[in-house]
N, C-alpha and C positions, 0 to 999 in steps of 0.2 A: 503494500500499499505506501501510495508515496502522497505526505501531507504536507503542506504549508500552513505553516505556524508563522502567526503577528504579534509579536510582546515588545511594548515599549521596553521594559528591564530588563539589562541584563542578564540579574541573576535568574528570574524565572525562564528568560531563554535558557540557558544554560541545566537549570532541575529539570525543564520540559529534555532539550536534546539528550540529558543521561539519562532521563527515566523512560522517552520512548524508544531508545537507543538499545533496551531490554528484548523490544520485541524483533527478531532478526528480522519477519517479514515487514516492516514499518521502516520506511526509507524519509526523512525530514528535513527540511528546510525550511531558517529560521529566517524570517527577515525582522525588523524594527518599528515598523511604520505600517500604517493604511496604505498610504502611498505607494511604498517598497510590495505590498501582498498584491495589490489590482495590473500593477507589471509583471510579477514574478509568475500571478495565477494565467495572465491571456498569454505569457510565453512558455510556460511549460504547462504536461498535462501531470495534470494533480489528482488524487481519488476524491480527495479535502481536504477545508480548509478549517484551521481553528486559531480562531481571532479573539484576541482581547479587547473589552469591551470599551474599557477608558485608555486610550490612547490620545497625547496632543494631537493637534493638527485636525486629522483626519480619522476620527473613532471610528471603533469596531463597526459600531451601526451602520455609517454612513458609508463604510470599507463596503458591507456586506450587499448595501442597496445598489449597489456601483459595480461589486460581480454578479448581484444579480441581473439586475437591466442589462449587462453585454452576454450577448448569444453565443458566445466565446469561454464564459463562467457559468453560466446560467444555470446549467446541468449541474455543476458539483456539489455537494453536501457542505454546509458553514453550518460550524459547530461556535461557543461562545464559550471563553472560560473568563469567569469573572471574579472577582469578588463582591459585588454588588450581586445579594441572594435574594434581594425581595423577587414575590411576585410577579411585580409590577416589571420587572428589569428582565426574568425572563420572556414576557407575555411578548414586549418590545422585541426581546432577541425573534421570536418566532416571527415575530410581526415586518420586519424585514425582510425576512427568505432563510430564517437559520433552522435547522435541523431536530436542535438540543442547547441547554445550555450547561454547561459542569461547573462548579464553584471552585474557587480558590478560598484558604488553602487545598491542594490538592494532596495526594499521595502519590508518591512517587513511583512504586511500586506498584499501585492499580490504576494508574490513571492511563495506559496503554489499555486495558481494560474496560476501562470506562468509556471510553472513544469507543473502544470496537463496541460493545454492547449498544452505543447509544446510537451510532451509523445503522447497527441493522435492526434497533426500533424503529426508526425512522423510515428505512426501505419495508420495513413489514406493516404499515402503519396504510 
């Protein structure tokens, strides 16, 4: 599975990269902004995109809207990884086209399984 992850925090990117590398079938590319996520998503064939909801400049919600409006990336499932866990935030993520919302802090030992489970649930819905 090719996964594109966008988060503005270097520590989160490092932990995510390490955590997701535990899954030998997962190939992860990290970017640090919504703008970079849009550019990489359009240029590469990804199976899913994981976005931080709160990023400076172009936040995850607007990034998701742009990805879903682009025919080249509209089919790629988008998931959010956010510290905002209120029900309204999850609804907001889903309303812009995300298939699931995972929460921070996350368990590095299970985040890959959670991501796969969320994608499977979205495909089955």
